[in-house]
C-alpha positions, -999 to +999 in steps of 0.1 A: +312-110+277+338-129+249+324-133+214+290-120+204+268-125+172+250-090+164+228-080+139+248-053+118+218-030+115+205-031+148+232-038+166+209-064+189+224-098+194+213-132+174+201-156+193+202-195+187+228-189+159+241-226+154+284-231+151+292-264+137+327-276+127+336-307+103+339-328+134+302-332+142+311-309+171+282-277+174+270-251+198+245-219+199+247-189+208+226-174+237+201-150+241+231-121+247+247-136+212+276-150+232+294-182+215+327-180+241+311-208+256+318-228+223+349-258+221+365-259+187+398-262+181+421-233+166+422-245+132+385-257+127+365-245+099+332-233+117+301-227+098+279-204+110+239-205+102+208-188+109+174-184+093+172-152+077+212-146+075+237-160+049+256-190+059+292-183+060+328-201+074+355-188+094+385-204+110+375-204+146+407-191+157+398-160+136+364-161+153+380-162+188+400-127+181+369-109+173+348-090+200+315-087+177+308-107+146+283-085+127+256-107+103+236-082+078+201-100+069+194-115+036+179-092+008+155-118+001+141-145+026+143-181+020+134-192+051+103-191+074+091-155+082+066-137+103+039-125+087+020-097+103-004-084+077-032-102+092-027-083+128-013-110+149+024-124+139+016-157+116+043-181+102+039-180+062+040-218+057+005-220+076-010-197+052-034-205+024-029-175+008-001-158-014+020-137+010+051-117+001+072-096+020+094-068+009+118-062+041+139-033+055+173-052+037+157-053+006+148-015+006+184-005+020+195-026-009+175-015-038+171+023-027+137+032-037+124+068-044+093+063-032+071+036-019+054+031-053+086+023-066+097-002-039+063-018-047+072-021-087+110-029-083+097-057-061+081-078-094+050-089-069+029-065-086+023-039-112+025+000-108+011+027-131+017+058-134+002+089-153+027+114-137+061+112-114+043+124-084+023+091-085+017+051-083-012+032-085-006-006-077-023-031-094-024-063-076-044-093-098-059-071-124-077-050-098-064-012-086-071+020-066-104+014-043-105-025-053-072-030-036-066-015+003-040+001+017-035-008+054-005+015+074+004-002+108-030-021+109-049+008+101-069+013+067-055+042+044-084+036+018-111+066+024-145+076+014-135+090-018-109+068-029-115+065-066-119+036-092-092+053-115-058+057-105-045+066-070-012+082-059-020+079-022+008+051-020+038+073-019+022+092+009+041+073+031+073+075+030+096+046+020+124+054+045+099+048+074+089+012+062+102-016+082+084-042+057+054-044+038+031-076+039+016-080+000-015-103+005-030-113-031-061-124-036-095-115-018-089-106+019-123-092+030-126-110+060-101-095+074-102-062+061-137-057+051-143-035+021-120-027-006-097-061-003-108-073-035-073-078-055-054-077-026-037-060+003-005-038+011-001-038+046+030-014+054+044-016+090+066+013+098+097+010+120+095+009+158+115+026+188+146+005+194+140-027+218+159-026+253+190-055+250+195-055+286+191-033+317+208+000+303+192+028+280+193+023+242+198+053+218+197+049+179+201+071+151+201+071+114+209+101+093+209+095+053+213+121+025+206+105-013+211+125-048+207+113-081+185+096-107+167+106-139+148+132-118+177+150-099+163+133-067+174+152-032+162+134+000+174+139+036+163+114+063+169+115+099+156+092+126+163+092+166+152+064+187+154+059+225+145+033+247+150+029+287+128+007+311+094+009+301+096+039+276+105+038+238+107+067+213+110+072+177+117+108+160+120+106+123+116+131+093+120+128+054+125+155+027+125+148-009+126+170-039+124+156-070+132+179-105+115+176-140+119+139-152+140+129-179+125+101-203+141+080-225+153+087-259+151+056-276+125+058-300+111+022-311+082+035-337+069+066-347+037+065-321+065+066-291+072+101-301+038+112-292+053+114-257+076+137-261+072+171-242+075+195-272+056+221-258+047+237-221+029+266-208+042+294-189+027+329-179+047+356-194+036+394-190-002+381-176-006+362-207-002+323-213+027+316-238+032+281-256+072+274-248+090+251-273+108+229-250+144+231-261+148+189-248+116+173-255+127+145-231+125+165-202+092+164-188+088+201-180+068+210-149+068+171-132+087+180-106+079+180-068+084+180-031+073+160-005+083+158+034+073+133+061+073+134+101+069+103+125+066+101+160+060+069+181+059+066+219+053+032+237+052+024+274+046-006+292+032-010+325+040-031+354+009-054+346+026-061+310-002-039+292+018-018+262+005+019+252+013+028+218+009+062+202+016+066+166+018+099+150+022+103+111+022+137+089+029+142+054+024+166+030+034+174-008+039+205-026+016+213-063+017+180-080+010+184-120-009+163-138+012+153-165-013+134-187-037+164-190-008+189-197+001+170-225-031+171-239-035+188-273-067+206-292-070+201-328-051+228-335-019+211-317-020+235-289-021+223-250-058+221-241-049+233-203-025+260-191-027+247-157-037+215-142-026+201-109-032+185-076-029+210-048-007+198-016-020+165-002-019+161+037-026+134+056-024+131+093-026+097+112-030+095+150-031+061+163-035+045+196-032+012+205-038-007+236-022-046+239-034-067+267-009-093+280-022-132+277-052-137+303-072-166+312-095-157+281-072-146+252-039-154+247-037-117+230-054-089+227-058-053+211-077-022+210-070+008+188-086+040+178-072+059+152-078+092+136-069+104+098-071+136+080-068+135+044-070+169+025-067+173-012-076+192-044-076+200-081-071+228-101-077+234-136-076+262-162-080+260-200-054+277-223-063+315-226-089+314-201-090+336-168-111+310-143-097+285-128-118+256-112-105+252-077-117+221-063-112+212-024-119+179-004-112+170+031-119+137+047-123+126+084-116+093+094-119+076+124-118+041+134-122+019+164-112-020+168-108-046+190-090-080+180-086-110+198-063-141+198-070-175+211-051-210+209-073-237+221-057-271+215-047-274+177-069-246+170-059-207+166-087-183+167-087-148+157-118-128+160-129-090+164-150-062+152-143-028+138-162+005+129-151+035+105-167+066+101-160+091+075-170+125+070-162+144+034-165+179+030-165+195-008-163+229-019-152+244-049-149+277-067-140+296-102-112+322-096-101+349-123-063+346-126-066+385-132-090+399-111-088+373-084-127+373-083-144+339-072-174+325-087-195+294-075-183+263-091-195+224-092-185+207-060-168+169-069-192+156-045-220+165-028-216+201-016-237+195+019-213+170+031-213+131+034-215+106+062-198+074+051-201+043+076-190+009+079-189-017+108-179-058+105-176-087+126-152-116+119-137-151+129-110-173+117-098-205+132-067-220+117-062-255+126-034-275+130-044-308+114-012-327+112+025-307+117+027-303+081-010-295+070-033-267+080-070-259+076-077-221+076-117-210+078-130-177+083-161-156+076-172-120+082-204-100+081-206-060+078-227-032+072-220+002+050-242+030+051-238+063+033-256+098+033-253+122+013-268+159+009-269+179-025-273+215-010-268+232-041-288+220-072-275+253-094-254+234-119-270+203-118-308+201-112-309+166-095-342+151-086-334+149-055-315+171-027-304+138-008-294+104-009-286+075+012-282+040+011-272+005+034-262-026+026-253-055+042-223-075+031-206-110+040-170-126+029-155-157+036-127-179+030-111-217+033-078-228+025-055-257+031-017-252+034+007-284+032+044-277+041+068-308+044+105-300+056+110-267+048+112-278+010+077-279-002+047-257+003+013-263-015-016-241-010-051-240-022-076-214-012-113-201-018-122-166-011-146-139-016-142-099-017-164-072-016-164-034-022-191-013-009-199+023-030-181+050-014-189+085-017-166+090-048-186+062-063-224+075-055-218+111-055-190+126-078-196+145-106-166+148-131-151+149-165-130+115-168-121+131-201-129+161-227-165+155-238-176+126-212-191+135-177-198+110-149-230+113-130-241+101-099-261+067-099-279+066-066-290+024-077-255+012-069-247-019-049-219-037-035-194-058-059-182-092-048-155-115-063-153-149-055-116-163-061-097-197-061-062-203-066-032-227-065-002-222-048+035-242-049+064-234-035+098-254-040+134-248-022+166-262-033+186-268-006+189-232+011+199-217-021+167-213-046+135-207-042+108-215-068+075-204-064+043-207-088+006-195-083-024-194-105-062-178-098-093-175-111-119-150-100-157-145-108-167-109-104-204-102-101-219-068-099-186-046-109-189-011-108-182+001-145-185+036-164-209+031-191-234+054-208-262+065-190-297+089-190-297+117-172-329+134-167-335+113-198-308+128-219-275+112-229-255+144-235-254+178-213-235+208-212-207+209-185-179+231-182-185+246-213-181+211-234-213+189-249-205+158-227-217+123-230-235+112-199-221+080-182-223+067-147-210+041-125-235+008-130-234-024-117-220-046-146-238-082-149-205-101-141-172-108-153-138-131-148-103-126-142-074-152-145-038-151-140-007-169-128+028-152-112+060-173-112+090-160-089+124-174-085+156-165-063+189-179-062+219-175-040+250-190-056+269-179-029+260-159+001+269-121-010+251-127-044+216-133-057+196-138-088+160-128-093+131-128-114+093-126-119+070-129-139+029-119-136+001-127-166-035-115-161-065-115-183-098-104-177-133-095-192-165-080-182-200-085-197-224-056-199-257-055-211-246-071-244-215-073-250-178-086-240-151-063-231-118-060-215-120-053-179 
């Protein structure tokens, strides 16, 4: 076949690669990557260019001697990229929203240990951590259940996503990620509830594509050791494609030892973070042990394993069926901040405080229909997810351990359509989601192993949480350089919860429910000219409906404080305006600047509350101040971000980013930080 240009990672041919000499002669590779038809002189210096790959130059005589030329994708993409975060492929320059992409090349280069590490190292957003086995992303000042995690088009946020810090993002193995689209700003039109600060849409790897009539087998094995936590990871994947079938199987196991923290102390206050003592059970008794190395975060290690299975079949009529199965599980993960709490006697408050193994199962089935008279593309999807998590805590020198266990069953059905009518690209669809939450709890004597009842974290009789939504968007190409996007969504949210056991809390009710109608919209402009300038302006709204964690939870957020249910909660909303500007210098550097302002209404804030007329009650042996989630009056959030990437040469880059966010909220009387 002659000389061919292939991708170094996929070994697939690269089409439309441009080859030019300094005499005005040029040619392009064909669909098989073949360039043997190009007519150059042996001494010609050939410049080879393709979007997404570094520009390189070779002498034609050298190229002719090579059977294959392997190109490696850029770590950072300066040219046009496809964005899949909205379900169907979109060109980035046509979108008014700020969308950043973390690709597989970037992940391969930086080798992040977890998905939280990948997000944090990108500089696009901030990741908070209370323990090594965690990672809670923050987008534009919003965190936890105010930002949305989507995996292969399926929302991961469930009915018990809380408002504090969440570690669910790391249950998605970074080795299985093809790319992550990070959408900054409200995105509720497409995704519904929780997409207030933004969306992290994780696209996992797919089975290999066919590059001809022959079958394809691809595999990958990776082992990694090192880091401040002595990480040990092994990953393997095997893909196969032949005719109408494609398969992919993957497995990852990661083990992390106790984390070593930095020892450079800038001030006396930093010494508080040293791990001076820890607790071990010796001879059936809690013993406080002096840590020989206070910079080792004792009991912070954990392990996790992930399994991925994908099967794809395309019928003779062009109908594609996809089965997507994912499984993840972890060991116990100690809550490090609680284990380092000290009493007035400078002794650890807790002997044990850990999250039990966190299990996640995802089973998704997608049907993609070919182009028809009515739709250019349409997709029907079904999915089921199962989540199991638990919390276990015991105070120092106490025998009873509190065990709280939660299980969530989550089912989803969605239909999405795409249609181009002249200069309009319409996307519309509907979605329905159902969550069932079962919560159990008990005290267990660690000596006698006797079990006694304990208060459940969520309503003990079970909780039903359901949402439905209908959306429509129009991407209107006004000119070759000007694009207008308009969209809207109307939805419904309902919850039913049953408090079957009022032994620990004499609720004035045995069940509670609510039903809310929600709505959101957006309008934005995108101006794009000659690949050099990209200007965007967007107005958008986002919302978050109260979930089971908001409405039905009883727990201690800190010692001496308790959060109780508030049946009067309503959805919270944000109204957002933003500007963006992107400037590219030749094909070597890119500068991106964005600014936004948001007005948030009805924000759910934890504030002092009266329970049966009391501002303090006994909980878990402590007199605790009563607080509850309440819809605060309003708040303001504003911020700006800047990013730059510079390739002085094709194999070397310099990048940087800065983000600033400011927010305040007003309760009944005062302004306070959000």
